[in-house]
C-alpha positions in Angstrom: -0.8 -36.4 -19.0 -3.8 -36.0 -21.4 -7.4 -37.2 -21.2 -9.7 -37.9 -24.1 -13.4 -37.8 -23.2 -15.0 -40.5 -25.3 -18.3 -39.5 -23.8 -19.5 -36.9 -21.3 -23.1 -37.8 -20.7 -25.1 -39.7 -18.2 -25.2 -43.5 -18.3 -28.3 -43.4 -20.6 -26.7 -40.7 -22.8 -28.1 -37.3 -23.8 -30.7 -37.1 -25.2 -32.2 -39.9 -23.3 -33.9 -42.6 -25.5 -37.6 -41.8 -26.1 -37.5 -38.8 -23.6 -39.9 -36.0 -24.7 -38.4 -33.2 -22.4 -37.3 -29.9 -23.8 -33.6 -30.4 -22.8 -33.5 -33.7 -24.7 -35.2 -32.1 -27.7 -32.4 -29.6 -28.2 -29.5 -31.9 -27.2 -28.2 -32.3 -30.8 -24.9 -31.8 -32.5 -22.1 -30.9 -30.1 -24.7 -30.9 -27.3 -25.5 -34.6 -27.8 -23.4 -36.8 -25.4 -22.6 -40.5 -25.1 -22.2 -42.1 -21.7 -19.0 -40.8 -20.0 -15.7 -42.7 -20.6 -12.2 -41.4 -20.2 -9.0 -42.5 -22.1 -5.9 -41.4 -20.1 -2.7 -41.2 -22.2 -4.0 -43.9 -24.4 -3.1 -46.4 -21.7 -5.9 -46.3 -19.1 -9.7 -46.5 -19.9 -12.0 -45.4 -17.2 -15.5 -46.9 -17.8 -16.2 -49.0 -20.8 -19.3 -47.8 -22.7 -21.1 -49.0 -25.8 -19.2 -47.8 -28.9 -16.0 -46.9 -27.1 -13.8 -48.0 -29.9 -15.7 -46.0 -32.5 -15.8 -43.0 -30.2 -12.0 -43.2 -29.8 -11.6 -43.4 -33.6 -13.8 -40.3 -34.1 -11.5 -38.5 -31.6 -8.4 -39.6 -33.5 -7.4 -42.1 -30.9 -7.0 -45.8 -30.7 -7.7 -48.3 -27.9 -4.9 -50.5 -29.0 -2.5 -49.2 -26.3 -4.9 -49.6 -23.4 -3.3 -51.7 -20.7 -6.1 -51.4 -18.0 -9.8 -50.9 -18.1 -11.5 -49.8 -14.8 -15.2 -49.5 -14.1 -16.4 -46.8 -11.7 -20.1 -47.7 -11.3 -22.6 -50.5 -11.8 -23.9 -50.9 -15.3 -27.6 -51.3 -15.5 -28.1 -51.8 -19.3 -27.4 -54.7 -21.6 -24.2 -56.6 -21.1 -21.2 -54.8 -22.7 -19.0 -56.4 -25.2 -15.3 -55.9 -24.6 -13.6 -54.9 -27.9 -11.0 -57.3 -29.2 -7.6 -56.6 -27.7 -8.8 -54.9 -24.6 -8.1 -56.4 -21.2 -11.1 -57.4 -19.1 -12.6 -54.5 -17.1 -12.2 -54.6 -13.4 -12.6 -52.5 -10.2 -10.0 -51.5 -7.7 -11.1 -52.0 -4.0 -11.5 -48.8 -2.0 -8.2 -47.5 -0.6 -6.1 -49.8 -2.8 -3.5 -48.5 -5.3 -2.7 -49.9 -8.7 0.5 -49.2 -10.6 0.6 -49.6 -14.3 3.6 -50.5 -16.4 3.2 -47.1 -18.1 4.0 -45.4 -14.8 0.5 -44.3 -14.0 -0.7 -44.9 -10.4 -4.4 -45.3 -9.7 -5.9 -45.1 -6.2 -9.5 -46.1 -5.5 -11.6 -43.7 -3.4 -14.6 -44.6 -1.3 -17.8 -42.8 -2.3 -21.2 -42.1 -0.6 -23.0 -44.0 -3.3 -22.4 -47.2 -5.2 -19.3 -47.1 -7.2 -15.6 -46.2 -7.0 -13.7 -42.9 -7.6 -10.3 -43.0 -9.1 -7.4 -40.7 -8.4 -4.8 -41.0 -11.2 -1.2 -39.8 -10.9 0.6 -39.7 -14.2 4.3 -40.4 -14.9 4.9 -36.6 -14.8 3.4 -36.3 -11.4 0.2 -34.5 -12.4 -3.0 -35.7 -10.7 -6.6 -36.1 -11.8 -9.7 -37.3 -10.0 -12.6 -39.1 -11.7 -15.9 -39.5 -9.8 -18.9 -41.6 -11.2 -22.4 -40.3 -11.6 -24.6 -39.4 -8.6 -21.7 -39.9 -6.2 -19.3 -37.8 -4.1 -16.1 -38.8 -2.3 -16.7 -39.9 1.3 -14.5 -39.6 4.3 -12.1 -37.1 2.7 -9.1 -36.0 4.7 -7.1 -32.8 4.2 -5.4 -33.0 0.8 -1.7 -32.5 0.5 -2.2 -30.6 -2.7 -5.1 -29.8 -5.0 -5.8 -32.0 -8.0 -4.8 -30.6 -11.4 -8.1 -31.8 -12.9 -11.4 -33.1 -11.5 -14.0 -34.8 -13.6 -17.3 -35.3 -11.7 -21.0 -35.0 -11.7 -21.1 -31.3 -11.0 -24.7 -30.7 -12.0 -26.1 -33.8 -10.1 -23.8 -33.6 -7.0 -22.6 -30.0 -6.5 -22.2 -30.8 -2.8 -19.4 -33.2 -3.8 -17.5 -30.4 -5.3 -18.1 -28.4 -2.1 -16.6 -31.3 -0.1 -13.5 -31.3 -2.3 -13.1 -27.6 -1.9 -13.5 -27.8 1.8 -10.4 -30.1 2.2 -8.3 -28.4 -0.4 -8.6 -31.1 -3.1 -10.0 -28.5 -5.5 -8.2 -25.1 -5.6 -8.2 -22.0 -7.7 -6.2 -23.6 -10.5 -8.0 -27.0 -10.6 -9.7 -27.6 -13.9 -13.1 -28.9 -13.0 -14.9 -30.6 -15.9 -18.5 -31.6 -15.6 -19.3 -35.1 -16.9 -22.2 -37.5 -16.6 -24.4 -34.7 -18.0 -28.1 -35.4 -18.1 -31.2 -33.5 -19.0 -31.5 -31.7 -15.7 -30.2 -28.5 -17.3 -30.8 -27.3 -20.9 -27.6 -27.8 -22.9 -25.7 -25.0 -24.5 -25.5 -21.5 -23.0 -27.5 -22.3 -19.9 -25.4 -25.3 -19.0 -22.2 -23.2 -19.5 -23.6 -20.4 -17.4 -24.5 -22.6 -14.5 -21.2 -24.5 -14.6 -19.1 -21.3 -14.8 -20.8 -20.1 -11.5 -19.5 -23.2 -9.9 -16.0 -22.8 -11.4 -16.5 -25.6 -13.8 -16.9 -26.2 -17.5 -18.2 -28.8 -20.0 -16.6 -29.9 -23.2 -18.0 -31.8 -26.2 -17.5 -35.6 -26.6 -14.2 -36.4 -28.2 -12.3 -33.5 -26.6 -8.7 -34.1 -25.5 -7.7 -32.1 -22.4 -4.1 -31.6 -21.2 -4.0 -32.0 -17.4 -2.6 -28.9 -15.8 -3.5 -26.4 -18.6 -5.0 -23.8 -16.3 -5.9 -21.2 -18.9 -9.3 -22.8 -19.4 -10.4 -22.6 -15.7 -13.4 -20.2 -15.5 -13.2 -17.3 -13.1 -16.1 -17.4 -10.5 -17.7 -13.9 -10.2 -16.9 -12.6 -6.7 -20.0 -10.3 -6.4 -23.3 -11.1 -8.0 -26.8 -9.5 -7.8 -29.8 -11.6 -8.7 -33.0 -9.6 -9.4 -36.5 -10.9 -10.1 -40.1 -10.5 -9.4 -42.3 -12.5 -7.0 -41.9 -16.3 -7.4 -39.6 -15.8 -10.3 -37.0 -18.3 -9.0 -34.5 -15.6 -8.0 -33.7 -17.2 -4.6 -33.3 -20.6 -6.0 -30.9 -19.2 -8.7 -28.9 -17.5 -6.0 -28.6 -20.6 -3.9 -27.6 -22.7 -6.9 -24.7 -20.4 -7.5 -23.1 -21.3 -4.2 -24.1 -24.9 -3.7 -20.7 -26.1 -5.0 -18.9 -24.1 -2.2 -18.5 -25.1 1.4 -19.4 -23.1 4.6 -21.7 -20.6 3.0 -23.2 -18.0 5.4 -26.9 -17.5 4.5 -27.9 -14.0 5.6 -31.7 -13.8 6.1 -32.8 -10.1 6.3 -36.5 -10.9 6.9 -36.2 -12.2 10.4 -39.2 -13.9 12.0 -42.8 -12.7 12.2 -44.6 -14.1 15.2 -48.0 -15.5 14.3 -47.6 -15.3 10.5 -47.9 -18.9 9.4 -47.6 -18.1 5.7 -44.3 -16.3 6.3 -43.1 -19.2 8.5 -43.9 -21.6 5.7 -41.8 -19.5 3.2 -38.8 -19.5 5.6 -39.1 -23.3 6.2 -39.1 -23.9 2.4 -36.0 -21.9 2.0 -34.2 -23.7 4.8 -35.2 -27.1 3.5 -33.5 -26.6 0.2 -30.2 -25.2 1.6 -27.2 -27.6 1.9 -26.8 -28.8 5.5 -23.3 -27.4 5.7 -24.5 -23.8 5.3 -25.0 -21.6 8.4 -27.7 -18.9 8.8 -27.6 -15.5 10.3 -30.8 -13.4 10.7 -29.7 -9.8 10.5 -29.9 -6.6 8.5 -26.5 -5.4 9.7 -24.7 -6.3 6.5 -21.7 -3.9 6.6 -19.7 -5.7 9.3 -20.2 -9.0 7.5 -18.9 -7.6 4.3 -15.9 -6.0 6.1 -15.0 -9.4 7.7 -13.0 -12.2 6.1 -14.8 -15.5 5.8 -16.8 -17.9 3.6 -19.2 -16.8 0.8 -22.2 -14.7 1.8 -25.7 -15.2 0.3 -27.9 -12.2 1.2 -31.6 -12.8 0.8 -32.8 -10.2 0.3 -31.9 -6.5 -0.2 -35.6 -5.6 -0.5 -36.2 -6.5 3.2 -32.9 -4.8 4.1 -34.3 -1.6 2.6 -37.6 -2.0 4.5 -35.7 -2.2 7.7 -33.5 0.8 6.8 -36.6 2.9 5.9 -38.2 1.9 9.2 -35.1 3.1 11.0 -35.0 6.5 9.4 -38.8 7.2 9.6 -39.1 7.1 5.8 -42.8 6.4 5.8 -43.6 9.8 7.4 -43.5 12.7 5.0 -42.3 15.1 7.6 -39.5 12.8 8.9 -38.5 12.0 5.3 -38.1 15.7 4.4 -36.5 16.5 7.8 -33.5 14.2 7.4 -34.9 10.7 6.8 -34.0 10.8 3.1 -30.5 12.0 3.8 -30.1 9.3 6.4 -31.2 6.6 4.0 -28.9 7.7 1.3 -26.0 7.4 3.8 -27.0 3.9 4.7 -27.1 2.8 1.1 -23.8 4.5 0.5 -22.2 2.6 3.4 -23.6 -0.6 2.1 -22.4 -0.2 -1.5 -18.9 1.0 -0.3 -18.7 -2.2 1.8 -19.6 -4.3 -1.2 -16.9 -2.5 -3.3 -14.2 -3.2 -0.6 -15.2 -6.7 0.5 -12.9 -9.6 -0.1 -15.7 -12.2 0.3 -17.7 -13.9 -2.4 -21.1 -12.3 -2.3 -24.4 -13.3 -3.9 -27.3 -10.9 -3.1 -31.0 -11.2 -4.0 -33.4 -8.3 -4.6 -36.9 -7.8 -6.0 -37.4 -6.0 -9.2 -40.6 -4.0 -8.7 -40.2 -1.1 -11.1 -42.0 -2.8 -14.0 -45.4 -3.4 -12.2 -48.3 -1.3 -11.2 -47.6 2.1 -9.8 -48.3 1.9 -6.1 -51.5 3.8 -5.0 -49.9 5.4 -1.9 -47.0 7.9 -1.5 -45.1 5.5 0.8 -45.5 2.7 -1.7 -44.1 4.9 -4.5 -41.3 6.0 -2.2 -40.3 2.4 -1.5 -40.5 1.4 -5.2 -38.2 4.4 -6.1 -35.7 3.7 -3.3 -35.5 0.0 -4.1 -34.8 0.9 -7.7 -32.0 3.2 -6.6 -30.6 0.6 -4.2 -30.6 -2.1 -6.9 -28.8 0.2 -9.4 -26.2 1.2 -6.8 -25.5 -2.4 -5.6 -25.4 -3.7 -9.2 -22.8 -1.1 -10.0 -20.4 -2.8 -7.6 -21.0 -6.4 -8.9 -19.1 -8.3 -11.6 -22.3 -10.1 -12.5 -26.0 -9.1 -12.5 -28.8 -11.5 -13.4 -32.5 -10.9 -14.0 -34.7 -14.0 -13.3 -37.9 -14.2 -15.2 -40.2 -17.4 -15.1 -37.3 -19.3 -13.7 -34.9 -18.3 -16.5 -31.8 -16.3 -15.7 -30.8 -13.5 -18.1 -27.3 -12.1 -17.7 -27.4 -8.3 -17.6 -23.7 -8.0 -16.8 -20.9 -10.5 -16.7 
């Protein structure tokens, strides 16, 4: 079974008409996208969009063999003209299955937003799932087997991908292709980077994909370190890397600070933007978590872990530091990095980058700066991917 993507953009297309934003300004050439529409084996058209016949011709395809046109979501623009020879578009009621003369079976899935998702099984038995913009499957049960391909609004609804993973509908060999792409993320390298972190990819309009061709499925980095200065966006970047995965354990190393309202506000802001399915553990005891099996870990942050470790070994006192505190801290860092090396869990850790600022005025401040630099370097050495976030922009240092 093959799928030709006549368009891969949001319903308004990309760039949006008359939009002055930076993402729309650079959405040209291969990064310009028409509204999403899929042509399956030349026989099934999912979503009829303006210029579909011309888009098919540009892709070297024809709509002449289309036997069924199905719409997935309400159309808010001008009335669409149905090209000559095409059957009238329709919708399949949720839960119903349609069998085409070509041997394709199409089952309609209920969504948590207006519209219908379609699970298509080809004559060869391979399966794809198509989800409309701004929606995610609702009421999913355990899947018998993972889909071979999923085409969905990965950028707008990463939680939908997490739901599919939670029930086994998306597995390691599922080709996840992002469609309905809008101006939420700058096109090009930044879009590709963010999608790869979710185990997904994007392709230009007109691309024909073979369902079940697993060689193009991106590998998700198992261990990632996200560095950045204060208010750089490093925590948001780390959270974004795991929002398409279910049952994440958020490890908060800062704990609570009684009476500190500013700290409480920071903690509340972090909790507010986390997906509701995530769990939280407030602890600095990271090694046992890394040694256990389980869902992905998001550790925020190593800087506060180091503060706790330096407190424990008396690192702020020169005499205690020289009398064994330094050696004890080195051992703690070694145990942590060895646990990172051996862990089987997916890990995303956040840390501050403080070595480029003002030299601290106190000996203890300089000691903390130096030890954090050593910790960051040691932790980064065990990670497949290392990012530096500056002004909300993530720069890949490794991976």
